[in-house]
Backbone as a printed PyTorch tensor [residue, N CA C, xyz], in Angstrom:
tensor([[[ 11.2270, -16.9200,  -5.5020],
         [ 10.2900, -15.7680,  -5.4160],
         [ 10.9200, -14.5880,  -6.0790]],

        [[ 10.0920, -13.6650,  -6.5270],
         [ 10.7010, -12.5290,  -7.1510],
         [ 10.7540, -11.3810,  -6.2490]],

        [[ 10.8130, -10.1660,  -6.7790],
         [ 10.8870,  -8.9850,  -5.9800],
         [  9.6170,  -8.7250,  -5.1990]],

        [[  9.6570,  -8.1160,  -4.0270],
         [  8.6170,  -7.8120,  -3.2950],
         [  8.7200,  -6.3430,  -2.7580]],

        [[  7.5700,  -5.6380,  -2.4190],
         [  7.5180,  -4.4270,  -1.9160],
         [  7.0280,  -4.2730,  -0.5790]],

        [[  7.7940,  -3.4350,   0.0960],
         [  7.2510,  -3.3820,   1.6290],
         [  6.4350,  -2.0210,   1.6070]],

        [[  5.0160,  -2.0480,   1.9870],
         [  4.2540,  -0.9400,   1.9400],
         [  3.9340,  -0.5830,   3.4900]],

        [[  3.9320,   0.7540,   3.6450],
         [  3.6560,   1.1990,   5.0420],
         [  2.5670,   2.3320,   4.9350]],

        [[  1.4620,   2.2610,   5.7030],
         [  0.5400,   3.3950,   5.7810],
         [  1.0550,   4.5220,   6.5790]],

        [[  1.3180,   5.5890,   6.0090],
         [  2.0150,   6.6740,   6.7120],
         [  1.0400,   7.9230,   6.9320]],

        [[ -0.0330,   7.9460,   6.2870],
         [ -1.0170,   8.9070,   6.5900],
         [ -2.3140,   8.3120,   6.8330]],

        [[ -3.1970,   8.9740,   7.5930],
         [ -4.5510,   8.4030,   7.9060],
         [ -5.4760,   8.3770,   6.8370]],

        [[ -6.4220,   7.5120,   6.8450],
         [ -7.3900,   7.3970,   5.7180],
         [ -8.7180,   8.1420,   6.2640]],

        [[ -8.6510,   8.7230,   7.3950],
         [ -9.8940,   9.5230,   7.8330],
         [-10.0880,  10.7430,   6.8110]],

        [[-11.2870,  10.9330,   6.4290],
         [-11.6960,  11.9300,   5.5390],
         [-11.3960,  11.8140,   4.0720]],

        [[-10.8190,  10.5920,   3.7080],
         [-10.5940,  10.2610,   2.3300],
         [-11.9410,   9.6190,   1.7940]],

        [[-12.1140,   9.7660,   0.3510],
         [-13.3560,   9.0200,  -0.2540],
         [-13.2470,   7.6110,   0.0330]],

        [[-14.3230,   6.9480,  -0.1100],
         [-14.5930,   5.5570,   0.0930],
         [-13.6450,   4.5590,  -0.7200]],

        [[-13.4930,   5.0110,  -1.9460],
         [-12.6490,   4.2420,  -2.9070],
         [-11.2100,   4.1020,  -2.4200]],

        [[-10.6090,   5.2900,  -1.8200],
         [ -9.2830,   5.3000,  -1.3380],
         [ -9.1770,   4.3720,  -0.2110]],

        [[-10.1600,   4.4110,   0.7280],
         [-10.1860,   3.5230,   1.9950],
         [-10.2910,   1.9950,   1.4680]],

        [[-10.9960,   1.8030,   0.4260],
         [-11.0280,   0.3600,  -0.0720],
         [ -9.7800,  -0.1260,  -0.8280]],

        [[ -9.0530,   0.8240,  -1.4570],
         [ -7.8200,   0.4170,  -1.8560],
         [ -6.8090,   0.1810,  -0.8650]],

        [[ -6.6840,   0.9710,   0.1420],
         [ -5.8920,   0.8180,   1.3660],
         [ -6.0230,  -0.5600,   2.0340]],

        [[ -7.3210,  -0.7040,   2.2040],
         [ -7.6370,  -2.0620,   2.8630],
         [ -7.4150,  -3.3950,   1.9470]],

        [[ -7.4710,  -3.0700,   0.6020],
         [ -7.2500,  -4.1290,  -0.2860],
         [ -5.7100,  -4.5360,  -0.2380]],

        [[ -4.9110,  -3.4700,  -0.0330],
         [ -3.3870,  -3.6240,   0.1020],
         [ -3.1170,  -4.3130,   1.4600]],

        [[ -4.0720,  -4.4820,   2.3440],
         [ -3.7970,  -5.1130,   3.5870],
         [ -3.3920,  -4.2940,   4.6930]],

        [[ -3.4450,  -2.9000,   4.4590],
         [ -3.0820,  -2.0360,   5.5370],
         [ -4.2530,  -1.6310,   6.4870]],

        [[ -4.0290,  -1.8510,   7.6710],
         [ -5.2730,  -1.6900,   8.6140],
         [ -5.2010,  -0.5040,   9.5690]],

        [[ -3.9960,  -0.1290,   9.9610],
         [ -3.8920,   1.0000,  10.8080],
         [ -2.5840,   1.8160,  10.4590]],

        [[ -2.4170,   2.9620,  11.0620],
         [ -1.3280,   3.8080,  10.8270],
         [  0.0430,   3.0880,  11.1440]],

        [[  0.9320,   3.1910,  10.2990],
         [  2.4490,   2.5860,  10.4270],
         [  2.2220,   1.0550,  10.2670]],

        [[  1.2310,   0.6170,   9.7710],
         [  1.1270,  -0.8810,   9.5650],
         [  1.9070,  -1.1960,   8.3570]],

        [[  2.7340,  -2.1370,   8.2710],
         [  3.4860,  -2.6310,   7.0120],
         [  3.0880,  -4.0280,   6.5030]],

        [[  3.2760,  -4.1560,   5.2730],
         [  2.8520,  -5.3390,   4.5660],
         [  3.8440,  -5.5630,   3.4240]],

        [[  4.2610,  -6.8130,   3.2190],
         [  4.9930,  -7.2360,   2.0500],
         [  4.0340,  -7.7230,   0.9260]],

        [[  4.1600,  -7.1840,  -0.2060],
         [  3.3620,  -7.5670,  -1.3740],
         [  4.2560,  -7.9060,  -2.4710]],

        [[  3.8490,  -8.6600,  -3.4390],
         [  4.5690,  -8.9890,  -4.5770],
         [  4.6690,  -7.7390,  -5.5410]],

        [[  5.6560,  -7.5740,  -6.2080],
         [  5.9180,  -6.5540,  -7.1180],
         [  5.2710,  -6.8370,  -8.3900]],

        [[  4.1080,  -6.5250,  -8.6730],
         [  3.4260,  -6.7060,  -9.9760],
         [  2.6150,  -5.5100, -10.3150]],

        [[  2.0200,  -5.5120, -11.5330],
         [  1.4160,  -4.2640, -12.0940],
         [  0.2180,  -3.8890, -11.2900]],

        [[ -0.6530,  -5.0030, -10.7400],
         [ -1.8320,  -4.6940,  -9.9810],
         [ -1.5320,  -3.9930,  -8.7430]],

        [[ -0.4560,  -4.4640,  -8.0090],
         [ -0.1110,  -3.8160,  -6.7900],
         [  0.3570,  -2.4020,  -7.0270]],

        [[  1.2380,  -2.2640,  -8.0670],
         [  1.9230,  -1.0040,  -8.4610],
         [  0.6980,   0.0530,  -8.6920]],

        [[ -0.3250,  -0.4190,  -9.3280],
         [ -1.4730,   0.4010,  -9.6860],
         [ -2.1900,   0.9590,  -8.5910]],

        [[ -2.5020,   0.0570,  -7.5690],
         [ -3.1280,   0.4010,  -6.2810],
         [ -2.2960,   1.2710,  -5.5480]],

        [[ -1.0620,   1.2670,  -5.5750],
         [ -0.1100,   2.0540,  -4.7860],
         [ -0.1670,   3.4200,  -5.4580]],

        [[ -0.1390,   3.4180,  -6.8010],
         [ -0.2620,   4.7600,  -7.4430],
         [ -1.4430,   5.6060,  -7.1880]],

        [[ -2.4510,   4.8580,  -7.0030],
         [ -3.9030,   5.5520,  -6.6500],
         [ -3.8060,   6.1780,  -5.1600]],

        [[ -3.0280,   5.6900,  -4.2520],
         [ -2.8990,   6.1480,  -2.8830],
         [ -1.5410,   6.4650,  -2.5010]],

        [[ -0.7700,   6.9580,  -3.4250],
         [  0.6250,   7.2150,  -3.1270],
         [  0.9290,   8.1860,  -2.1020]],

        [[ -0.0300,   9.1110,  -1.9470],
         [  0.2090,  10.2330,  -0.8630],
         [ -0.1300,   9.6540,   0.5510]],

        [[ -0.6100,   8.4660,   0.5890],
         [ -0.9230,   7.8450,   1.8700],
         [  0.0170,   6.8320,   2.3810]],

        [[  0.8000,   6.3080,   1.3700],
         [  1.6810,   5.0550,   1.7030],
         [  3.0660,   5.4090,   1.3250]],

        [[  4.0480,   4.7600,   1.9070],
         [  5.4520,   4.6990,   1.6500],
         [  5.7950,   3.2640,   1.2800]],

        [[  6.7420,   3.1820,   0.3340],
         [  7.2070,   1.8960,  -0.0290],
         [  8.7030,   1.6940,  -0.1390]],

        [[  9.0880,   0.4450,   0.0700],
         [ 10.5400,   0.0750,  -0.1940],
         [ 10.5940,  -1.0440,  -0.9770]],

        [[ 11.4970,  -1.1290,  -1.8730],
         [ 11.5040,  -2.4560,  -2.6340],
         [ 12.6230,  -3.3820,  -2.0040]],

        [[ 12.1350,  -4.7210,  -2.0780],
         [ 13.0230,  -5.6620,  -1.3370],
         [ 13.3200,  -6.7840,  -2.3030]],

        [[ 14.4540,  -7.3100,  -2.3600],
         [ 14.8980,  -8.4620,  -3.0700],
         [ 14.7250,  -9.8050,  -2.2550]],

        [[ 13.8950, -10.7070,  -2.6520],
         [ 13.8450, -11.8950,  -1.8330],
         [ 14.3150, -13.0580,  -2.6390]]])
């Protein structure tokens, strides 16, 4: 397995546009402080960039 990213939802999605809520849900984050391991690839990085003010990430080597 390659590198992975741990993503955590640190800010609420209340009051955000629908497309931001869709991106957060696509990343698999359901509630505040929910964490998820995702593969480190361009698609995931692009989604994180769109909602970077709502999430925190840590890189992990697996």
